C-alpha positions in Angstrom: 20.6 5.4 -31.8 19.7 4.4 -28.2 16.7 2.3 -27.7 14.4 3.6 -25.1 11.3 2.5 -23.2 9.3 5.6 -22.5 7.3 5.3 -19.3 4.5 7.7 -18.3 3.6 8.0 -14.7 0.3 9.6 -13.8 0.6 9.9 -10.0 -2.7 11.3 -8.9 -4.2 12.3 -5.6 -6.8 9.6 -5.7 -5.8 7.3 -8.6 -2.5 6.6 -10.4 -1.7 5.0 -13.7 1.2 3.9 -15.9 1.7 3.6 -19.7 4.7 2.9 -21.8 6.0 2.6 -25.3 9.1 1.3 -27.1 11.0 3.9 -29.1 11.2 1.6 -32.1 7.4 1.1 -32.1 6.1 4.5 -31.0 2.5 3.9 -32.0 2.2 0.8 -29.9 1.4 2.4 -26.6 0.6 0.0 -23.7 -1.4 1.0 -20.7 -1.0 -1.1 -17.5 -4.4 -2.5 -16.7 -3.5 -5.4 -14.5 -3.1 -4.6 -10.8 -2.2 -6.7 -7.8 -5.3 -7.6 -5.8 -6.2 -10.3 -3.3 -9.7 -10.4 -4.8 -8.4 -10.8 -8.4 -10.9 -8.4 -9.8 -8.6 -5.7 -11.2 -7.5 -7.1 -14.5 -9.0 -4.4 -16.8 -8.6 -1.1 -15.0 -6.3 1.7 -16.2 -5.8 3.2 -12.7 -5.1 1.9 -9.2 -6.0 3.7 -6.0 -3.3 6.0 -4.6 -3.6 4.4 -1.2 -1.2 2.8 1.3 -1.6 0.7 4.4 1.3 -0.1 6.8 0.4 -3.4 8.3 2.7 -4.4 11.1 5.7 -2.4 9.9 7.5 -1.6 6.7 7.8 -5.2 5.6 4.1 -5.6 5.1 3.1 -2.7 3.0 -0.2 -2.8 1.1 -0.9 -0.5 -1.8 -3.5 0.1 -4.4 -6.2 -2.5 -4.7 -4.4 -4.6 -2.0 -5.2 -2.2 0.7 -7.6 -3.9 3.1 -11.0 -2.2 3.3 -11.3 -2.8 7.0 -8.1 -1.2 8.0 -6.7 2.3 8.2 -6.2 3.6 4.7 -3.6 6.4 4.0 -4.8 8.4 1.0 -4.5 11.9 -0.3 -0.9 11.9 0.9 0.3 13.5 -2.3 -1.3 16.8 -1.1 0.8 16.6 2.1 3.8 17.6 0.0 2.2 21.1 -0.1 2.3 23.6 2.8 -1.1 24.5 4.1 -0.9 28.0 2.7 -0.5 26.5 -0.8 -3.5 24.3 -0.6 -6.9 25.5 -2.0 -9.0 27.0 0.7 -11.7 24.4 0.4 -9.3 21.6 1.0 -7.2 22.8 3.9 -9.6 21.3 6.5 -10.9 18.4 4.3 -11.7 15.3 6.5 -9.6 13.1 4.1 -6.7 15.5 4.3 -6.9 15.7 8.1 -7.0 11.9 8.3 -3.9 11.7 6.0 -2.1 14.1 8.3 -3.1 11.9 11.3 -2.0 8.7 9.7 1.3 10.3 8.5 2.0 11.3 12.1 1.1 7.8 13.3 3.4 6.2 10.7 6.3 8.3 12.0 7.4 8.8 8.4 8.3 11.9 6.5 5.9 12.8 3.8 8.5 12.3 1.1 9.1 8.8 2.4 5.4 8.0 2.3 5.2 9.2 -1.3 8.4 7.3 -2.1 6.8 4.2 -0.6 3.9 4.3 -2.9 6.0 5.2 -6.0 8.3 2.3 -5.2 5.4 -0.2 -5.5 4.1 1.5 -8.6 7.5 1.6 -10.2 8.2 -2.1 -9.5 4.8 -3.0 -10.9 5.4 -1.0 -14.0 8.8 -2.7 -14.7 7.3 -6.1 -14.0 4.4 -5.4 -16.4 6.8 -4.3 -19.1 8.9 -7.5 -18.6 5.9 -9.7 -18.7 4.7 -8.2 -21.9 8.0 -8.2 -23.8 10.5 -10.3 -21.9 13.4 -9.5 -19.6 15.8 -8.9 -22.5 14.0 -5.9 -23.9 13.9 -4.3 -20.5 17.6 -4.9 -19.9 18.8 -3.6 -23.2 16.8 -0.4 -23.3 17.4 2.8 -21.5 14.4 4.3 -19.7 12.8 7.7 -20.3 10.4 8.5 -17.5 7.8 11.2 -17.8 5.9 12.2 -14.7 3.4 15.0 -14.4 3.1 17.7 -11.7 0.3 20.2 -11.3 1.3 23.4 -13.0 0.5 25.5 -10.0 2.8 23.5 -7.6 5.6 25.6 -6.1 9.2 24.8 -6.5 9.7 23.2 -3.1 6.9 20.7 -3.8 8.4 19.8 -7.2 11.7 19.2 -5.5 10.0 17.0 -2.9 8.5 14.9 -5.7 11.9 14.5 -7.3 13.4 13.3 -4.1 10.5 10.8 -3.7 11.0 9.5 -7.2 14.7 9.0 -6.6 14.0 7.2 -3.3 11.6 5.0 -5.2 14.3 3.8 -7.5 13.4 5.6 -10.7 17.0 6.6 -11.3 18.7 3.4 -10.1 21.8 2.5 -12.2 21.1 0.1 -15.0 23.4 -1.7 -17.4 21.6 -0.2 -20.4 22.6 3.3 -19.4 21.3 6.3 -17.4 17.6 6.8 -16.9 16.1 10.2 -17.7 13.4 11.5 -15.4 11.3 14.4 -16.7 8.7 16.4 -14.9 6.2 18.3 -17.0 4.0 21.1 -15.7 0.7 19.9 -17.2 -2.6 18.5 -15.9 -2.0 15.2 -14.2 -3.7 13.1 -16.9 -1.3 14.4 -19.5 1.4 11.8 -18.6 -0.1 9.2 -20.9 -0.5 11.6 -23.8 3.1 12.8 -23.4 4.4 9.4 -24.1 3.1 9.5 -27.7 4.6 13.0 -28.3 8.1 11.9 -27.2 8.0 8.4 -28.8 7.5 9.9 -32.2 10.9 11.5 -32.2 13.8 9.5 -33.7 15.9 10.6 -30.7 14.8 11.9 -27.4 16.1 15.3 -26.6 15.3 17.8 -23.9 15.2 21.5 -24.9 17.4 23.8 -22.9 14.6 26.3 -23.0 12.0 23.9 -21.8 10.1 24.9 -18.6 10.1 21.2 -17.6 12.8 19.7 -15.5 14.9 16.7 -16.4 17.0 14.5 -14.1 19.4 11.7 -15.0 20.8 8.9 -13.0 
């Protein structure tokens, strides 16, 4: 039986979180609570702000708690994956969403690339947290099973854009342990962490052909 590390990604509009479990110890679910911060005050928080700041080019990207408070903060960019007609009426002209549109235009980046930029940082931090908790050997020998939620009402094109962003972020990069499985589930965003427990209880991880969720492999 393959050994898996199941990773739940809760990519939210305002905050994002990560949790993971080892398939051989399904009840031992770990939630990432330590986040990079210049102020060193984020050592017991389950979520990090879904924010980006492009400081002097792509080589100096700030994210989460590292985003400077006195700079231009790109947030709510997850919603930019949706066409205006698919946004709730009360959000279409939201000041925060308008600011996100403006900063996206200033950045000269595609929305998928912006989302991928944040997910890249979140993914690297998740893998680093797992490695620090259990050592590099465990991470290297285990395949990865990634569960990422999407709002149930999102149209197909937005789901496809999220998949592309996850791929660009390195979720499906080749690993010696074997292919990584990426699964999107159409549930409320916060369900990612709970989904880990459901899947980790199984002796093997299988995806039903009749499931409404979508699964991608590296």
